[in-house]
N, C-alpha and C positions, 0 to 999 in steps of 0.2 A: 201524562203515563211517562217515565222516563221511554225514552224508547229502547233501550235495550232489555225490560217486560213485555212490549210485547208480544214478540214469538212467544216466549216460555207461557204467560197467562193466557193468552189463548190454548196453547194446549194446557194449560189447568183445566180451563172451563170446556175442552170439551173430553177430557176424563172423569174430568166431577161434576161433571152435568149431566154428559150423554152418552161416551160411546169406548167406559172402562177395559169394557172386553178386546178396542181392535186393539187395545195395544199390552195385552195380557194384568192388566190393572184389577185387583180383588178391591171391590171396596164394602165396605157392609152396609147391614143395612139401616144404620142410620148417615151413611153414605162419607165415614171415614176410610182415607185408602192408606198405608205408611206412607210415609214421609221418604223414606230409603225405595219402595218401590217404583214410585212417582217420580225420585231425578232417574233411579233405572230406566224405567218407560221413555223419559223423557231424553238421556241418555242413546241409548237405541235408534231412538225416532230422527234421532242426528239435531236435536235442539239439546243447548249447552245446557243447563239449570244444575246446582252445588245448592247446597247445604244452603250457605248466607245467601245465593241468590234468591233461591224459595223467600227467605223470611224478608226479604228487601223488598218483593212483589206481593206479600202478605200486606203487609206494615204499607208502604207507597199506596195500596192500592185506592183510592179519591174515595169510589162504592163500595170498598171493605166486603166482595166479596169472598173473598176466605176465611177457612178460620183455621188454626193452627189447635191441637190438645191440648189440655193441660200440661200432658205429659210431657208434648214436646215430640211426640211420636208419629202423627199424622194429624194427614188436612183435609177441608173438605172445603165448596164450594158450602154458601150461605143458601140459597136456596134458585131457581130458576133449570131446577134440573127437570130433564125428561124421563127418564130412567128412577122404578118407583121406589123410591125411597123417603123414608120417617125421619125427619126433619124433630121432632120429640116438640112440636111450637103446644105453646099454648092459648086455648079462642083467649080475645083479650074482648072490650068495648072497645071500638074502635072511634076517633072525633069522628063529629056530625058530620062533614064533606072530605074525601076521600077525592082522586084526581088517577085517569089515567090517559097518560099518553100515547097516541097508537097517528097514522097517516089515514092523512083525505081516504085514497081510493081504500079503508077497506072499513068508512062509515056502512057499503051500502050489508054489508054483511052482521054489520054490532047492528044496525037497526030493526034486523031481522032476528038474530040470535042474541042482541046480547053480548056481550064479553065473556070470551070462553078461554080460557089456557089451551088450546090448539096444544098443541107438541109437549105445552114445560106443565107441569104438575098444580099448579095454582095462576091464576093473574092475578099480577104482581098494580100492586097503589098508590100512589107515591102521599107526603103531604103536602106538598104546596106546588104548584101552578111550572114552574119555573122549571124541579124538575122534571114532570110529566114533560114538560114541552123539549127537555134534551132528549128523553126518549122517543117522543115519538117525529125528531131529526132526526135521530138513526133511520125509522122507516120509509123516509119523501116527507112531504106537505103536511106537516105538521098539523093536528088535531089537539088541545085539552079538553077531557067530558070529566060531568064534575059525576061522582057517585058519590051518593043518599044513602051513606054507605049508615049514620044512626037509624034510616027508617029499618032499612038491608036486619043489622044487629040486632033491632024488638021483634023482627017479622023473624027470625029465628034459625038467621045466618053467622053464622060463626067466623071472624075476621081472628091472623094471627099475624103477628106482627116479629120477622127474624131478627137476627140478630143487630144487623146496619141499619135497622129501621123503614125496610120496607113490609108495607105490607099486604098481605098474603090473602084467597081468595078464592075458592072451587068456579065460584062461575058469578059475574053481577044479571042480569036480568032486566029487561028492557026498562023496567015501569023502573027501577034506580037510579039510573042514566039521567043529564041535564046532560038533550045537546046542542050548541048556539047553534046557528044558522048562520052563515057567513050573509 
């Protein structure tokens, strides 16, 4: 990521996914906030953000974390929310296996509870092992768990795919996880 994008991008994640109220930002039921309002909130917080910079951040983000509305007036995060919003996702049949990257230190809890969203609305799953490994590395000594998504889906668990290809699910019970013990 371009270094000039880091601070404003973190601000966007904070206000669009977790704490819009901290900056007096209104987010609608689907997670959209007015771009002018987001820019004003950033500037009040001492973060330089312009329309052009915001457009560059959205376009350059390798994970495509943000979306701009069709009319160009609003922005939202594609997933990762801890605030209750409706992303208007449609349940889809997932591929046979998906992957979840985490840190070794979380394995004891996962072995008893399965994968739970904790402070987010959904558990995030990846299509490939490398992406899951990258996610796991952000949290410590990485481990990748395989999710038997085909079985889980057949058993009635809905899966959703965000606009940027991340698979989302309410939780993953233990019986659908494959642990590769070292």
